[in-house]
C-alpha positions as CSV (number, residue, x, y, z in Angstrom):
1,M,0.0,0.0,0.0
2,P,1.6,3.3,-1.1
3,R,1.8,6.1,1.5
4,S,-0.9,8.7,1.0
5,D,0.1,11.3,3.7
6,K,2.1,13.3,1.2
7,F,-1.1,14.3,-0.7
8,N,-4.8,14.3,0.1
9,P,-7.2,15.7,-2.6
10,V,-9.7,17.0,-0.1
11,R,-7.0,18.9,1.7
12,D,-4.6,19.8,-1.0
13,I,-6.4,20.4,-4.3
14,P,-7.3,24.1,-4.7
15,D,-10.6,25.4,-5.9
16,L,-10.8,24.6,-9.7
17,S,-13.6,26.9,-10.6
18,G,-13.2,27.9,-14.3
19,K,-10.9,25.0,-15.1
20,V,-11.9,22.6,-18.0
21,I,-10.6,19.1,-17.6
22,L,-10.9,15.9,-19.7
23,V,-10.5,12.4,-18.2
24,T,-10.5,9.4,-20.4
25,G,-11.8,6.2,-18.9
26,G,-13.6,8.2,-16.2
27,N,-16.6,5.9,-15.7
28,S,-14.9,3.4,-13.4
29,G,-12.0,2.8,-11.0
30,I,-9.2,5.3,-10.8
31,G,-10.7,7.4,-13.6
32,Y,-14.0,7.6,-11.7
33,E,-12.3,8.7,-8.5
34,T,-10.3,11.3,-10.4
35,V,-13.5,12.8,-11.9
36,K,-15.1,12.8,-8.5
37,A,-12.3,14.7,-6.8
38,L,-12.2,17.2,-9.6
39,L,-15.9,17.8,-9.5
40,S,-15.7,18.2,-5.8
41,K,-13.3,21.1,-6.4
42,N,-15.7,22.8,-8.9
43,A,-13.9,21.9,-12.1
44,K,-15.9,21.4,-15.3
45,V,-15.1,17.8,-16.2
46,Y,-15.6,15.9,-19.4
47,L,-15.9,12.2,-18.8
48,A,-14.7,10.5,-22.0
49,A,-15.7,6.9,-22.5
50,R,-16.6,4.4,-25.2
51,S,-19.8,3.2,-23.7
52,K,-22.5,5.8,-23.1
53,S,-24.6,3.1,-21.4
54,K,-21.8,2.7,-18.8
55,A,-20.9,6.4,-18.6
56,I,-24.3,7.9,-17.9
57,P,-24.9,5.8,-14.7
58,A,-21.4,6.8,-13.6
59,I,-22.3,10.5,-14.2
60,E,-25.5,10.2,-12.3
61,Q,-23.7,8.6,-9.4
62,L,-21.1,11.3,-9.4
63,Y,-23.9,13.9,-9.3
64,T,-25.3,12.1,-6.3
65,E,-22.0,12.1,-4.5
66,T,-20.8,15.6,-5.4
67,G,-23.8,17.7,-6.5
68,K,-21.9,18.4,-9.7
69,R,-22.5,16.9,-13.1
70,A,-19.8,15.7,-15.5
71,E,-20.2,16.1,-19.2
72,F,-20.2,12.9,-21.3
73,L,-17.8,12.8,-24.3
74,A,-18.1,9.7,-26.6
75,L,-14.5,8.4,-27.2
76,D,-13.4,5.0,-28.4
77,L,-9.7,4.8,-28.0
78,A,-9.5,1.8,-30.2
79,D,-10.6,3.9,-33.2
80,L,-8.6,6.9,-34.4
81,K,-11.6,8.2,-36.3
82,S,-13.5,8.3,-33.0
83,V,-10.6,10.2,-31.4
84,R,-10.8,12.8,-34.1
85,E,-14.6,13.1,-33.8
86,A,-14.4,13.4,-30.0
87,A,-11.8,16.2,-30.3
88,E,-14.0,18.0,-32.8
89,E,-17.0,17.7,-30.5
90,F,-15.0,19.0,-27.5
91,L,-13.6,22.0,-29.5
92,S,-17.1,22.9,-30.6
93,K,-18.0,23.4,-27.0
94,E,-14.8,24.7,-25.3
95,E,-12.1,27.2,-26.3
96,R,-9.4,25.6,-24.2
97,L,-8.5,22.5,-22.2
98,D,-6.6,23.0,-18.9
99,V,-5.8,19.5,-18.0
100,L,-5.9,16.2,-20.0
101,F,-5.8,13.0,-17.9
102,N,-4.9,10.1,-20.3
103,N,-6.3,7.5,-17.9
104,G,-8.1,5.1,-20.3
105,G,-6.7,1.9,-21.7
106,V,-6.8,-1.9,-21.7
107,M,-4.7,-4.6,-20.0
108,V,-3.6,-8.0,-21.4
109,P,-6.5,-8.8,-23.7
110,P,-6.2,-11.7,-26.1
111,T,-3.7,-11.0,-28.8
112,D,-6.3,-11.5,-31.6
113,Q,-8.0,-8.3,-30.5
114,L,-7.0,-5.3,-32.7
115,T,-8.0,-1.7,-33.1
116,K,-10.1,-0.5,-36.0
117,Q,-6.9,0.5,-37.7
118,G,-5.3,-2.9,-37.2
119,Y,-3.0,-2.1,-34.3
120,D,-2.5,-4.4,-31.3
121,L,-5.4,-3.4,-29.0
122,Q,-3.2,-2.5,-26.1
123,F,-0.7,-0.5,-28.1
124,G,-3.3,1.1,-30.3
125,T,-5.6,2.1,-27.4
126,N,-2.8,3.3,-25.2
127,Q,-0.6,5.0,-27.9
128,P,-1.8,6.3,-31.3
129,A,-5.1,7.4,-29.8
130,L,-3.3,9.1,-26.9
131,T,-1.0,10.9,-29.4
132,A,-3.9,11.9,-31.6
133,S,-5.8,13.3,-28.6
134,H,-2.9,15.6,-27.9
135,A,-2.8,16.8,-31.5
136,H,-6.5,17.3,-32.0
137,T,-7.4,19.1,-28.8
138,S,-4.5,21.4,-28.9
139,L,-2.0,21.3,-26.0
140,P,-3.6,21.9,-22.6
141,A,-1.7,23.4,-19.7
142,R,-1.1,19.9,-18.2
143,I,-1.1,16.4,-19.7
144,I,-1.0,13.5,-17.3
145,N,-0.2,10.1,-18.9
146,T,-0.8,6.9,-17.1
147,S,1.9,4.3,-17.3
148,S,2.8,1.2,-15.2
149,D,5.9,-0.5,-13.7
150,L,5.1,-3.2,-16.2
151,Y,6.8,-1.0,-18.8
152,T,9.8,-3.0,-17.9
153,S,8.4,-6.0,-19.8
154,A,8.6,-4.0,-23.1
155,P,10.7,-5.7,-25.9
156,K,14.1,-4.3,-26.9
157,R,14.5,-1.9,-29.8
158,D,15.3,-4.5,-32.5
159,V,11.9,-6.3,-32.1
160,F,9.8,-3.5,-30.5
161,F,7.7,-2.8,-33.5
162,E,7.2,-6.3,-34.9
163,G,4.2,-7.1,-32.8
164,L,2.3,-3.8,-33.1
165,K,0.5,-4.0,-36.4
166,D,-1.6,-6.8,-37.9
167,G,0.2,-9.0,-40.4
168,A,2.6,-11.8,-41.0
169,E,5.4,-10.1,-39.0
170,R,3.2,-9.7,-36.0
171,D,2.0,-13.3,-36.2
172,A,5.6,-14.6,-36.3
173,R,6.6,-12.4,-33.3
174,L,3.6,-13.5,-31.2
175,K,4.5,-17.1,-31.9
176,K,8.0,-16.5,-30.6
177,W,6.8,-14.7,-27.5
178,G,4.2,-17.4,-26.8
179,R,2.2,-17.0,-23.6
180,R,4.1,-13.9,-22.5
181,A,3.0,-12.0,-25.6
182,P,0.1,-10.1,-24.0
183,W,2.4,-8.9,-21.2
184,T,5.1,-8.0,-23.6
185,L,2.7,-5.9,-25.7
186,Y,1.3,-4.3,-22.5
187,G,4.9,-3.4,-21.6
188,A,5.4,-1.9,-25.1
189,S,2.3,0.3,-24.7
190,K,3.3,1.5,-21.3
191,A,6.9,2.2,-22.4
192,G,5.2,4.2,-25.2
193,N,3.3,6.2,-22.7
194,I,6.6,7.2,-21.1
195,F,8.2,8.1,-24.5
196,V,5.2,10.3,-25.5
197,A,5.3,12.1,-22.2
198,K,9.1,12.7,-22.5
199,H,8.6,13.9,-26.1
200,Y,6.0,16.4,-25.2
201,A,7.9,17.6,-22.2
202,K,10.9,18.4,-24.4
203,T,8.9,19.7,-27.4
204,Y,6.6,21.9,-25.4
205,P,8.5,23.0,-22.3
206,G,5.7,25.3,-21.3
207,V,3.3,22.4,-21.0
208,L,3.5,20.3,-17.9
209,V,3.7,16.7,-18.9
210,S,3.9,13.8,-16.4
211,Y,3.6,10.1,-16.4
212,R,2.9,7.9,-13.4
213,A,2.9,4.3,-12.4
214,A,-0.7,3.0,-12.1
215,T,-1.5,1.7,-8.7
216,L,-3.2,-1.7,-8.6
217,S,-6.6,-0.8,-7.5
218,Q,-9.5,-2.7,-6.0
219,S,-11.7,-2.0,-9.0
220,L,-9.2,-3.6,-11.4
221,L,-8.5,-6.4,-8.9
222,F,-12.2,-7.3,-8.6
223,R,-12.6,-7.3,-12.4
224,C,-9.6,-9.4,-12.8
225,I,-10.8,-12.0,-10.2
226,D,-13.7,-12.4,-12.6
227,V,-12.1,-14.2,-15.5
228,T,-15.0,-13.4,-17.8
229,H,-14.1,-9.7,-17.7
230,L,-12.9,-8.4,-21.0
231,K,-9.9,-6.5,-19.7
232,C,-8.5,-9.3,-17.6
233,R,-9.9,-12.7,-18.7
234,N,-6.4,-13.5,-20.1
235,M,-4.7,-12.8,-16.8
236,P,-3.3,-16.0,-15.1
237,A,-5.0,-17.1,-11.9
238,I,-1.7,-16.9,-10.0
239,V,-1.4,-13.3,-11.0
240,R,-4.9,-12.5,-9.8
241,A,-4.2,-14.3,-6.5
242,A,-1.0,-12.3,-6.0
243,A,-2.8,-9.1,-6.8
244,S,-5.3,-9.7,-4.1
245,L,-2.5,-9.2,-1.6
246,M,-1.4,-5.8,-2.9
247,F,-4.4,-3.8,-3.9
248,T,-5.2,-0.2,-2.9
249,S,-8.6,1.5,-3.2
250,P,-9.3,3.4,-6.5
251,A,-9.5,6.6,-4.5
252,V,-5.9,6.3,-3.3
253,G,-4.9,5.0,-6.7
254,A,-6.0,8.3,-8.1
255,Y,-3.9,10.4,-5.8
256,T,-0.7,10.6,-7.9
257,Q,-2.4,11.8,-11.1
258,L,-4.5,14.2,-9.1
259,W,-1.4,15.6,-7.5
260,A,0.3,15.9,-10.9
261,G,-2.8,17.5,-12.5
262,T,-3.8,20.0,-9.9
263,T,-1.0,20.9,-7.4
264,A,2.4,20.0,-8.6
265,T,4.7,22.7,-10.1
266,A,6.6,22.5,-13.3
267,K,9.8,21.9,-11.4
268,D,8.2,19.0,-9.6
269,M,6.9,17.0,-12.5
270,N,7.7,18.1,-16.1
271,G,8.6,15.0,-18.1
272,K,9.2,12.9,-15.0
273,Y,8.0,9.5,-13.9
274,F,6.2,9.0,-10.5
275,E,5.1,6.0,-8.5
276,P,2.4,6.3,-5.9
277,V,2.1,8.5,-4.1
278,A,4.0,11.3,-6.0
279,V,7.4,9.5,-5.6
280,E,9.8,10.3,-8.5
281,K,11.6,7.3,-10.1
282,T,14.1,6.8,-12.9
283,V,12.9,4.8,-15.8
284,K,15.0,1.8,-17.0
285,G,15.1,-0.9,-19.7
286,A,13.6,-0.1,-23.1
287,A,11.9,3.0,-21.7
288,G,15.3,4.6,-21.2
289,D,16.4,4.0,-24.8
290,K,16.6,7.4,-26.5
291,E,16.9,5.9,-30.0
292,L,13.8,3.8,-29.4
293,E,12.0,6.9,-28.2
294,D,12.8,8.7,-31.4
295,E,11.7,5.8,-33.5
296,L,8.4,5.4,-31.7
297,I,7.6,9.1,-32.0
298,R,8.1,8.9,-35.8
299,Y,6.0,5.7,-35.9
300,L,3.2,7.3,-34.0
301,K,3.2,10.5,-36.2
302,H,2.9,8.3,-39.2
303,A,0.1,6.2,-37.6
304,I,-2.1,9.3,-37.0
305,E,-1.3,11.4,-40.0
306,A,-4.4,10.3,-41.9
307,F,-6.6,11.2,-38.9
């Protein structure tokens, strides 16, 4: 359980009246708790999610708990066309975006699941869509990208891209990776989160960009105990059992990204990696490879140029 005495949203988040904030994946878990905390501090919050049928009940529950109503924004991160349309809808309603929480994503789905554009579902949801959301909504004052310590399972540079796009090369690479393929691809997507954050921190130094390690939360744990759940049905039983010993509540799991998005200064966080709660760490492995970072940025720019 990470220490939470360094930051408490009720105590430490200032009044956010007039701030416009967008949270992807805000209808459950850490995303839900993030939206709740922001609404409680008077921010105008857009809850971006794929499923309106799941988002609306969450918005109603948030209203019951906070007395404030989040705005629904339809966004399917597995479809770059949907990302563009969501950005266009947002910009038709707002002149600016103060904070973007890139919280949505998927974890270890079956490897036969792909995005609409044919990318690995984990990589495509967590990467090209994330990059496109930056480009289409214009750069907000703060971008908070969600990563995970499992970025360390990312493949090395020489094979990093082989499993990312549908085709014979991906099929061959998945066969070589075997049962660890979903975890390797998840690591690639999370290393990509780090690369994108570092790129934006360098390219736009006036914009605060951070990336954080996701805390294993109760909501994710409970979904993963249920092997029928889409996000975690491929997770081995031994991993779910081990997870049950280490979970935190979604509310505490949201602390680090809330800290980064509302109270941290540029000196505190720009381009840095944090573990819960707000503890700076140095990235290692493939995520520290500068050449791979440059290659991935070029790859992502090419992936989104038609959208």
